[in-house]
ZADOTI-578846 format. One record per residue: residue in three letters; y, x, z of N, C-alpha, C in turn. Coordinates in steps of 0.05 Angstrom, whole numbers. Atoms other than C-alpha are relative to their C-alpha. Layout:
% residues N
{res: ALA	n_c2: Y	n_c1: X	n_c3: Z	ca_c2: Y	ca_c1: X	ca_c3: Z	c_c2: Y	c_c1: X	c_c3: Z} $
...
//
This chain:
% residues 117
{res: MET	n_c2: 26	n_c1: -14	n_c3: 1	ca_c2: -997	ca_c1: -295	ca_c3: 1344	c_c2: -18	c_c1: -10	c_c3: -22} $
{res: SER	n_c2: 17	n_c1: 10	n_c3: 22	ca_c2: -1028	ca_c1: -340	ca_c3: 1292	c_c2: 6	c_c1: 15	c_c3: -26} $
{res: LYS	n_c2: -8	n_c1: -16	n_c3: 24	ca_c2: -988	ca_c1: -302	ca_c3: 1238	c_c2: -14	c_c1: 27	c_c3: 1} $
{res: PHE	n_c2: 13	n_c1: -26	n_c3: -4	ca_c2: -1017	ca_c1: -237	ca_c3: 1266	c_c2: -30	c_c1: -2	c_c3: -7} $
{res: TYR	n_c2: 28	n_c1: 3	n_c3: 4	ca_c2: -1089	ca_c1: -261	ca_c3: 1267	c_c2: -8	c_c1: -10	c_c3: -28} $
{res: SER	n_c2: 7	n_c1: 11	n_c3: 27	ca_c2: -1087	ca_c1: -295	ca_c3: 1199	c_c2: 11	c_c1: 17	c_c3: -23} $
{res: SER	n_c2: -11	n_c1: -17	n_c3: 22	ca_c2: -1053	ca_c1: -239	ca_c3: 1160	c_c2: -23	c_c1: 11	c_c3: -17} $
{res: GLN	n_c2: 20	n_c1: -9	n_c3: 20	ca_c2: -1090	ca_c1: -217	ca_c3: 1097	c_c2: 13	c_c1: 20	c_c3: -19} $
{res: GLN	n_c2: -9	n_c1: -19	n_c3: 19	ca_c2: -1083	ca_c1: -159	ca_c3: 1050	c_c2: 1	c_c1: -13	c_c3: -28} $
{res: GLN	n_c2: -2	n_c1: 11	n_c3: 27	ca_c2: -1058	ca_c1: -181	ca_c3: 981	c_c2: -17	c_c1: 17	c_c3: -19} $
{res: ASP	n_c2: 17	n_c1: -14	n_c3: 18	ca_c2: -1100	ca_c1: -161	ca_c3: 921	c_c2: 11	c_c1: 26	c_c3: -10} $
{res: SER	n_c2: -12	n_c1: -25	n_c3: 10	ca_c2: -1052	ca_c1: -109	ca_c3: 894	c_c2: 15	c_c1: 16	c_c3: 21} $
{res: GLU	n_c2: -14	n_c1: -13	n_c3: -22	ca_c2: -1025	ca_c1: -88	ca_c3: 962	c_c2: -16	c_c1: 24	c_c3: 11} $
{res: PRO	n_c2: 15	n_c1: -23	n_c3: -11	ca_c2: -1043	ca_c1: -18	ca_c3: 985	c_c2: -4	c_c1: -3	c_c3: 30} $
{res: VAL	n_c2: 7	n_c1: 2	n_c3: -29	ca_c2: -1073	ca_c1: -9	ca_c3: 1055	c_c2: 25	c_c1: 8	c_c3: 16} $
{res: VAL	n_c2: -23	n_c1: -9	n_c3: -15	ca_c2: -1010	ca_c1: 28	ca_c3: 1077	c_c2: 21	c_c1: -23	c_c3: 4} $
{res: LYS	n_c2: -19	n_c1: 22	n_c3: -3	ca_c2: -964	ca_c1: -31	ca_c3: 1063	c_c2: -11	c_c1: -23	c_c3: 17} $
{res: TYR	n_c2: 12	n_c1: 21	n_c3: -16	ca_c2: -1012	ca_c1: -81	ca_c3: 1092	c_c2: 0	c_c1: 8	c_c3: 30} $
{res: ALA	n_c2: 0	n_c1: -10	n_c3: -28	ca_c2: -1019	ca_c1: -39	ca_c3: 1156	c_c2: 29	c_c1: -1	c_c3: 11} $
{res: MET	n_c2: -28	n_c1: 0	n_c3: -9	ca_c2: -943	ca_c1: -32	ca_c3: 1161	c_c2: 9	c_c1: -29	c_c3: 6} $
{res: ARG	n_c2: -7	n_c1: 28	n_c3: -4	ca_c2: -934	ca_c1: -107	ca_c3: 1154	c_c2: -13	c_c1: -11	c_c3: 26} $
{res: LEU	n_c2: 15	n_c1: 9	n_c3: -24	ca_c2: -987	ca_c1: -120	ca_c3: 1207	c_c2: 11	c_c1: 13	c_c3: 25} $
{res: GLU	n_c2: -11	n_c1: -14	n_c3: -23	ca_c2: -957	ca_c1: -68	ca_c3: 1254	c_c2: 27	c_c1: -12	c_c3: 8} $
{res: GLU	n_c2: -25	n_c1: 13	n_c3: -7	ca_c2: -889	ca_c1: -102	ca_c3: 1249	c_c2: -5	c_c1: -26	c_c3: 15} $
{res: ILE	n_c2: 7	n_c1: 24	n_c3: -14	ca_c2: -920	ca_c1: -168	ca_c3: 1270	c_c2: -10	c_c1: 6	c_c3: 28} $
{res: PHE	n_c2: 11	n_c1: -8	n_c3: -25	ca_c2: -957	ca_c1: -132	ca_c3: 1325	c_c2: 23	c_c1: 8	c_c3: 19} $
{res: ASP	n_c2: -23	n_c1: -7	n_c3: -16	ca_c2: -891	ca_c1: -102	ca_c3: 1350	c_c2: 16	c_c1: -24	c_c3: 10} $
{res: GLN	n_c2: -13	n_c1: 25	n_c3: -9	ca_c2: -860	ca_c1: -171	ca_c3: 1352	c_c2: -16	c_c1: -13	c_c3: 23} $
{res: ALA	n_c2: 17	n_c1: 11	n_c3: -22	ca_c2: -919	ca_c1: -195	ca_c3: 1394	c_c2: 2	c_c1: 16	c_c3: 25} $
{res: VAL	n_c2: -4	n_c1: -17	n_c3: -24	ca_c2: -909	ca_c1: -136	ca_c3: 1441	c_c2: 26	c_c1: -7	c_c3: 13} $
{res: GLN	n_c2: -26	n_c1: 7	n_c3: -11	ca_c2: -836	ca_c1: -153	ca_c3: 1449	c_c2: 0	c_c1: -28	c_c3: 14} $
{res: LEU	n_c2: 3	n_c1: 26	n_c3: -12	ca_c2: -855	ca_c1: -225	ca_c3: 1465	c_c2: -20	c_c1: 0	c_c3: 23} $
{res: LYS	n_c2: 20	n_c1: -4	n_c3: -21	ca_c2: -906	ca_c1: -197	ca_c3: 1515	c_c2: -25	c_c1: -17	c_c3: -4} $
{res: ALA	n_c2: 25	n_c1: 13	n_c3: 6	ca_c2: -963	ca_c1: -232	ca_c3: 1480	c_c2: -24	c_c1: 19	c_c3: 1} $
{res: VAL	n_c2: 20	n_c1: -22	n_c3: -1	ca_c2: -1001	ca_c1: -166	ca_c3: 1475	c_c2: 13	c_c1: 25	c_c3: 11} $
{res: ARG	n_c2: -11	n_c1: -26	n_c3: -9	ca_c2: -993	ca_c1: -97	ca_c3: 1504	c_c2: -2	c_c1: 20	c_c3: -23} $
{res: ARG	n_c2: -1	n_c1: -20	n_c3: 20	ca_c2: -976	ca_c1: -38	ca_c3: 1461	c_c2: -26	c_c1: 16	c_c3: -1} $
{res: THR	n_c2: 25	n_c1: -16	n_c3: -2	ca_c2: -1040	ca_c1: -4	ca_c3: 1484	c_c2: -24	c_c1: -15	c_c3: -11} $
{res: ASP	n_c2: 21	n_c1: 16	n_c3: 11	ca_c2: -1082	ca_c1: -60	ca_c3: 1453	c_c2: -5	c_c1: 6	c_c3: -29} $
{res: THR	n_c2: 3	n_c1: -8	n_c3: 28	ca_c2: -1093	ca_c1: -20	ca_c3: 1390	c_c2: -27	c_c1: -8	c_c3: -11} $
{res: ASP	n_c2: 26	n_c1: 9	n_c3: 10	ca_c2: -1166	ca_c1: -42	ca_c3: 1387	c_c2: 3	c_c1: -27	c_c3: -13} $
{res: ILE	n_c2: -4	n_c1: 26	n_c3: 12	ca_c2: -1142	ca_c1: -113	ca_c3: 1372	c_c2: 13	c_c1: 4	c_c3: -27} $
{res: LEU	n_c2: -14	n_c1: -6	n_c3: 25	ca_c2: -1095	ca_c1: -84	ca_c3: 1318	c_c2: -20	c_c1: 10	c_c3: -21} $
{res: LYS	n_c2: 20	n_c1: -11	n_c3: 19	ca_c2: -1153	ca_c1: -46	ca_c3: 1287	c_c2: -19	c_c1: -22	c_c3: -10} $
{res: LYS	n_c2: 18	n_c1: 21	n_c3: 8	ca_c2: -1199	ca_c1: -107	ca_c3: 1286	c_c2: 14	c_c1: -20	c_c3: -19} $
{res: VAL	n_c2: -15	n_c1: 19	n_c3: 17	ca_c2: -1145	ca_c1: -152	ca_c3: 1256	c_c2: 5	c_c1: 13	c_c3: -28} $
{res: LEU	n_c2: -4	n_c1: -15	n_c3: 25	ca_c2: -1130	ca_c1: -98	ca_c3: 1204	c_c2: -25	c_c1: -2	c_c3: -17} $
{res: HIS	n_c2: 25	n_c1: 0	n_c3: 14	ca_c2: -1203	ca_c1: -94	ca_c3: 1185	c_c2: -7	c_c1: -28	c_c3: -11} $
{res: SER	n_c2: 8	n_c1: 27	n_c3: 9	ca_c2: -1214	ca_c1: -169	ca_c3: 1182	c_c2: 17	c_c1: -11	c_c3: -22} $
{res: GLY	n_c2: -17	n_c1: 10	n_c3: 21	ca_c2: -1155	ca_c1: -179	ca_c3: 1135	c_c2: -1	c_c1: 15	c_c3: -26} $
{res: LEU	n_c2: 2	n_c1: -16	n_c3: 24	ca_c2: -1175	ca_c1: -127	ca_c3: 1084	c_c2: -12	c_c1: -15	c_c3: -23} $
{res: THR	n_c2: 13	n_c1: 12	n_c3: 24	ca_c2: -1195	ca_c1: -144	ca_c3: 1013	c_c2: -30	c_c1: 3	c_c3: 3} $
{res: ARG	n_c2: 29	n_c1: 1	n_c3: -4	ca_c2: -1269	ca_c1: -159	ca_c3: 1006	c_c2: -14	c_c1: 27	c_c3: -4} $
{res: ASP	n_c2: 13	n_c1: -25	n_c3: 5	ca_c2: -1290	ca_c1: -93	ca_c3: 975	c_c2: 6	c_c1: 21	c_c3: 21} $
{res: LEU	n_c2: -8	n_c1: -19	n_c3: -20	ca_c2: -1251	ca_c1: -51	ca_c3: 1023	c_c2: -12	c_c1: -6	c_c3: 28} $
{res: LYS	n_c2: 12	n_c1: 8	n_c3: -25	ca_c2: -1276	ca_c1: -91	ca_c3: 1082	c_c2: -29	c_c1: 8	c_c3: 2} $
{res: HIS	n_c2: 28	n_c1: -6	n_c3: 0	ca_c2: -1348	ca_c1: -82	ca_c3: 1062	c_c2: -5	c_c1: 30	c_c3: 1} $
{res: MET	n_c2: 3	n_c1: -29	n_c3: 1	ca_c2: -1339	ca_c1: -8	ca_c3: 1049	c_c2: 7	c_c1: 13	c_c3: 27} $
{res: SER	n_c2: -10	n_c1: -12	n_c3: -25	ca_c2: -1306	ca_c1: 4	ca_c3: 1117	c_c2: -13	c_c1: -11	c_c3: 26} $
{res: ILE	n_c2: 12	n_c1: 12	n_c3: -24	ca_c2: -1352	ca_c1: -34	ca_c3: 1165	c_c2: -10	c_c1: 23	c_c3: 18} $
{res: TYR	n_c2: 10	n_c1: -22	n_c3: -16	ca_c2: -1385	ca_c1: 30	ca_c3: 1189	c_c2: 23	c_c1: 15	c_c3: 14} $
{res: GLN	n_c2: -23	n_c1: -14	n_c3: -12	ca_c2: -1318	ca_c1: 65	ca_c3: 1201	c_c2: 13	c_c1: -17	c_c3: 22} $
{res: CYS	n_c2: -12	n_c1: 18	n_c3: -20	ca_c2: -1291	ca_c1: 5	ca_c3: 1239	c_c2: -16	c_c1: 1	c_c3: 26} $
{res: ASP	n_c2: 16	n_c1: -1	n_c3: -24	ca_c2: -1350	ca_c1: 7	ca_c3: 1286	c_c2: 0	c_c1: 28	c_c3: 13} $
{res: LYS	n_c2: 2	n_c1: -28	n_c3: -9	ca_c2: -1351	ca_c1: 83	ca_c3: 1292	c_c2: 26	c_c1: 11	c_c3: 12} $
{res: ILE	n_c2: -26	n_c1: -12	n_c3: -7	ca_c2: -1277	ca_c1: 100	ca_c3: 1299	c_c2: 15	c_c1: -18	c_c3: 20} $
{res: ASP	n_c2: -15	n_c1: 15	n_c3: -20	ca_c2: -1239	ca_c1: 78	ca_c3: 1361	c_c2: 30	c_c1: 2	c_c3: -4} $
{res: ASN	n_c2: -29	n_c1: -5	n_c3: 3	ca_c2: -1171	ca_c1: 107	ca_c3: 1345	c_c2: 11	c_c1: -15	c_c3: -25} $
{res: TYR	n_c2: -11	n_c1: 17	n_c3: 21	ca_c2: -1128	ca_c1: 60	ca_c3: 1303	c_c2: 11	c_c1: 18	c_c3: -23} $
{res: ASP	n_c2: -12	n_c1: -17	n_c3: 21	ca_c2: -1090	ca_c1: 115	ca_c3: 1265	c_c2: -22	c_c1: 15	c_c3: -16} $
{res: GLU	n_c2: 22	n_c1: -13	n_c3: 15	ca_c2: -1155	ca_c1: 152	ca_c3: 1248	c_c2: -14	c_c1: -20	c_c3: -18} $
{res: PHE	n_c2: 13	n_c1: 21	n_c3: 16	ca_c2: -1186	ca_c1: 87	ca_c3: 1224	c_c2: 17	c_c1: -6	c_c3: -25} $
{res: LYS	n_c2: -18	n_c1: 6	n_c3: 22	ca_c2: -1125	ca_c1: 75	ca_c3: 1180	c_c2: -2	c_c1: 23	c_c3: -21} $
{res: ARG	n_c2: 4	n_c1: -22	n_c3: 19	ca_c2: -1133	ca_c1: 145	ca_c3: 1149	c_c2: -26	c_c1: -3	c_c3: -15} $
{res: GLU	n_c2: 26	n_c1: 4	n_c3: 14	ca_c2: -1206	ca_c1: 130	ca_c3: 1134	c_c2: 2	c_c1: -22	c_c3: -21} $
{res: LEU	n_c2: -4	n_c1: 22	n_c3: 19	ca_c2: -1185	ca_c1: 65	ca_c3: 1101	c_c2: 14	c_c1: 10	c_c3: -25} $
{res: ARG	n_c2: -14	n_c1: -11	n_c3: 24	ca_c2: -1137	ca_c1: 103	ca_c3: 1056	c_c2: -18	c_c1: 17	c_c3: -17} $
{res: LYS	n_c2: 19	n_c1: -16	n_c3: 15	ca_c2: -1192	ca_c1: 151	ca_c3: 1036	c_c2: -19	c_c1: -18	c_c3: -16} $
{res: ILE	n_c2: 18	n_c1: 19	n_c3: 14	ca_c2: -1239	ca_c1: 93	ca_c3: 1019	c_c2: 14	c_c1: -14	c_c3: -22} $
{res: GLU	n_c2: -16	n_c1: 13	n_c3: 21	ca_c2: -1184	ca_c1: 58	ca_c3: 981	c_c2: 3	c_c1: 18	c_c3: -24} $
{res: THR	n_c2: -3	n_c1: -20	n_c3: 22	ca_c2: -1172	ca_c1: 121	ca_c3: 939	c_c2: -26	c_c1: 2	c_c3: -15} $
{res: GLU	n_c2: 26	n_c1: -2	n_c3: 14	ca_c2: -1246	ca_c1: 127	ca_c3: 924	c_c2: -6	c_c1: -25	c_c3: -16} $
{res: LEU	n_c2: 4	n_c1: 25	n_c3: 15	ca_c2: -1249	ca_c1: 54	ca_c3: 903	c_c2: 16	c_c1: -1	c_c3: -25} $
{res: LYS	n_c2: -18	n_c1: -1	n_c3: 24	ca_c2: -1190	ca_c1: 63	ca_c3: 856	c_c2: -11	c_c1: 19	c_c3: -21} $
{res: GLU	n_c2: 11	n_c1: -20	n_c3: 19	ca_c2: -1221	ca_c1: 125	ca_c3: 825	c_c2: -25	c_c1: -11	c_c3: -14} $
{res: SER	n_c2: 24	n_c1: 11	n_c3: 12	ca_c2: -1287	ca_c1: 89	ca_c3: 814	c_c2: 7	c_c1: -22	c_c3: -21} $
{res: VAL	n_c2: -9	n_c1: 20	n_c3: 19	ca_c2: -1251	ca_c1: 32	ca_c3: 780	c_c2: 11	c_c1: 13	c_c3: -25} $
{res: LYS	n_c2: -11	n_c1: -14	n_c3: 24	ca_c2: -1214	ca_c1: 81	ca_c3: 734	c_c2: -23	c_c1: 11	c_c3: -17} $
{res: GLU	n_c2: 22	n_c1: -10	n_c3: 14	ca_c2: -1280	ca_c1: 113	ca_c3: 716	c_c2: -15	c_c1: -21	c_c3: -16} $
{res: GLN	n_c2: 13	n_c1: 22	n_c3: 14	ca_c2: -1310	ca_c1: 46	ca_c3: 698	c_c2: 16	c_c1: -10	c_c3: -24} $
{res: LYS	n_c2: -18	n_c1: 9	n_c3: 22	ca_c2: -1250	ca_c1: 30	ca_c3: 654	c_c2: 5	c_c1: 21	c_c3: -21} $
{res: SER	n_c2: -5	n_c1: -22	n_c3: 19	ca_c2: -1253	ca_c1: 96	ca_c3: 617	c_c2: -7	c_c1: -9	c_c3: -28} $
{res: CYS	n_c2: 4	n_c1: 7	n_c3: 28	ca_c2: -1251	ca_c1: 92	ca_c3: 542	c_c2: -27	c_c1: 10	c_c3: -10} $
{res: LYS	n_c2: 25	n_c1: -9	n_c3: 12	ca_c2: -1314	ca_c1: 96	ca_c3: 502	c_c2: 6	c_c1: 7	c_c3: -29} $
{res: ALA	n_c2: -4	n_c1: -9	n_c3: 27	ca_c2: -1319	ca_c1: 130	ca_c3: 435	c_c2: -4	c_c1: -24	c_c3: -20} $
{res: VAL	n_c2: 2	n_c1: 22	n_c3: 20	ca_c2: -1307	ca_c1: 83	ca_c3: 376	c_c2: -19	c_c1: 9	c_c3: -22} $
{res: THR	n_c2: 19	n_c1: -7	n_c3: 22	ca_c2: -1363	ca_c1: 82	ca_c3: 326	c_c2: 5	c_c1: -21	c_c3: -22} $
{res: LYS	n_c2: -5	n_c1: 18	n_c3: 23	ca_c2: -1352	ca_c1: 53	ca_c3: 258	c_c2: -27	c_c1: -7	c_c3: -12} $
{res: VAL	n_c2: 25	n_c1: 10	n_c3: 11	ca_c2: -1410	ca_c1: 11	ca_c3: 234	c_c2: 6	c_c1: -10	c_c3: -28} $
{res: THR	n_c2: -3	n_c1: 9	n_c3: 27	ca_c2: -1414	ca_c1: 4	ca_c3: 160	c_c2: -26	c_c1: -13	c_c3: -9} $
{res: PRO	n_c2: 25	n_c1: 13	n_c3: 9	ca_c2: -1463	ca_c1: -45	ca_c3: 129	c_c2: -14	c_c1: 17	c_c3: -21} $
{res: PRO	n_c2: 15	n_c1: -16	n_c3: 20	ca_c2: -1518	ca_c1: -12	ca_c3: 88	c_c2: 5	c_c1: -12	c_c3: -28} $
{res: GLU	n_c2: -4	n_c1: 9	n_c3: 27	ca_c2: -1511	ca_c1: -15	ca_c3: 14	c_c2: -23	c_c1: -19	c_c3: -8} $
{res: ASN	n_c2: 19	n_c1: 21	n_c3: 7	ca_c2: -1546	ca_c1: -73	ca_c3: -17	c_c2: -19	c_c1: 8	c_c3: -23} $
{res: ASN	n_c2: 19	n_c1: -10	n_c3: 21	ca_c2: -1593	ca_c1: -31	ca_c3: -60	c_c2: -25	c_c1: -17	c_c3: 0} $
{res: ASP	n_c2: 25	n_c1: 15	n_c3: -1	ca_c2: -1654	ca_c1: -68	ca_c3: -35	c_c2: 4	c_c1: -28	c_c3: -10} $
{res: LEU	n_c2: -6	n_c1: 27	n_c3: 8	ca_c2: -1622	ca_c1: -135	ca_c3: -46	c_c2: 4	c_c1: -2	c_c3: -30} $
{res: SER	n_c2: -5	n_c1: 1	n_c3: 29	ca_c2: -1599	ca_c1: -119	ca_c3: -116	c_c2: -26	c_c1: 4	c_c3: -15} $
{res: GLU	n_c2: 26	n_c1: -3	n_c3: 13	ca_c2: -1669	ca_c1: -95	ca_c3: -134	c_c2: -15	c_c1: -26	c_c3: 0} $
{res: ASN	n_c2: 14	n_c1: 26	n_c3: -2	ca_c2: -1698	ca_c1: -160	ca_c3: -109	c_c2: 13	c_c1: -21	c_c3: -19} $
{res: ASN	n_c2: -13	n_c1: 19	n_c3: 18	ca_c2: -1646	ca_c1: -199	ca_c3: -148	c_c2: -7	c_c1: 6	c_c3: -29} $
{res: ASP	n_c2: 8	n_c1: -8	n_c3: 27	ca_c2: -1663	ca_c1: -160	ca_c3: -211	c_c2: -28	c_c1: -10	c_c3: -6} $
{res: LEU	n_c2: 28	n_c1: 8	n_c3: 4	ca_c2: -1737	ca_c1: -175	ca_c3: -201	c_c2: -2	c_c1: -30	c_c3: -3} $
{res: SER	n_c2: 1	n_c1: 29	n_c3: 2	ca_c2: -1724	ca_c1: -249	ca_c3: -190	c_c2: 12	c_c1: -10	c_c3: -26} $
{res: GLN	n_c2: -12	n_c1: 8	n_c3: 26	ca_c2: -1682	ca_c1: -252	ca_c3: -253	c_c2: -20	c_c1: 5	c_c3: -23} $
{res: MET	n_c2: 19	n_c1: -7	n_c3: 21	ca_c2: -1738	ca_c1: -221	ca_c3: -293	c_c2: -22	c_c1: -21	c_c3: -1} $
{res: LYS	n_c2: 21	n_c1: 19	n_c3: 0	ca_c2: -1788	ca_c1: -274	ca_c3: -273	c_c2: 7	c_c1: -25	c_c3: -14} $
//
């Protein structure tokens, strides 16, 4: 059970894979009669607590609002997709501008004047 309660989503791991991994551990706990299969509320809470920081913060409301584990998992996938899209938008390319130094006309005039003195 400690493996179940301490599981964490890896940084590059999608919610789907993390949930599948957690569900496998949950199934093992059910077979060992440590939990009942109907204890999906525990599964949902452990899933939420092991999420990456950003996803966990973004899904607090859904975790409190949604009782059904599968529905909560769908909402997590939606939030994860939105987070990925916002990251892509932040990493979008910006137009390259070429900065050329101004011609040294002013400097050359000053140099000419200083040579005259």
